[in-house]
N, C-alpha and C positions, 0 to 999 in steps of 0.2 A: 507480360513483365510486371513484377511486383514493385510496389512503391518502397521507398526506403523506410527504415525503422522510424525515423523522425516524422516523415510525412504521414505514415499510417497512424502513428501515435497522435499527432496533432488532430487529425480528422476524427478519431475515435473520442478524443477529449471534447471536441466540439459537439460531437453527437451525444455526449454525456453517457457513454457506455460505462457501466459500473461493475460488471462482473463477466466471467467466462459464459455463464449461462445467458446472460443479456446479449453478449457478443454473438454467440451461436444462433440465438433467437432471431436477431436482426439480420444475420447472415441468411437465415432461412427465408426471411421476408424480402430479401434481396435489397435491403436498406444500406448494406455495407458493399463497397465496390469490390469487384473481382480482383482488383490490384492489391488488395489487403489479404494476405494468405490466412486461411482458416486455422492452420497450424502455426500460428505466428511464433509461439514459444519455441518451436523447433526451427523454423525458417531464420528467425533473428537471433538464434542462440549465440553466435559469434559476432553479432552486428550490433551490440548495444543492449541486449536483452537483459532485464534486471527483475523480471516478474510482471505478472499481470497487472498488479497494482500500479506500478510505475508506468506501464504501458497505456493504461486507462486514465491515469492521473488521480487515482483514488487515494494513493499513499498506503494502501493496505499491503503489508509484507506477509508472505506465506510463512506458516510456522517453521518449516525446515530452513527458512532463509533469515530467520530473526537472530539477531546478536544480543546476547545478554551480558550484563556486567558481572564480573566475579562477586561472590557474596560480600566480601569486605567492601568493595567499592560501592555496591548496591546499598549497603547499610549507611555509608557515608552520604550518599546521595539522598537517601530517604530522610536522614537527620536534617539535611540542608533544606530540602522541601518542606519539611514539617515546621522548621523554624521560619521559613518564609510565609507559610499558610497561617500558622497558629501564633506567630509572633513570640515564640518562646514559651507561651502559656501551656499549662498541662492539657492533654487530650485523651480521649478514649478511643478504642478501636472503632466504635460507631462514628465518632467525629472523623476519623481518618477516611473511612469508607465514604462518608458523605462528601468530604472534600475531594476525594478521588473521582 
């Protein structure tokens, strides 16, 4: 019988698993208990699954799951960030890239 999503995720976070590749490698090496399904994304789909990044605790969000601001809201957010970072002083694109 498989562990709950929460128990599996907690175990993998403690083990510091960082990616699916790492997960599958550790599975091959039998360092991951059989109680954690190898196809966790399918098994936990309706049981709290929000992506591998959340499952491993890395915070990485798959490109297809990313949510972006509409252009107008993004511009407003960028201006706010620039004001905080540069204190209202003029800046170049290079400055912005360096700050990012």
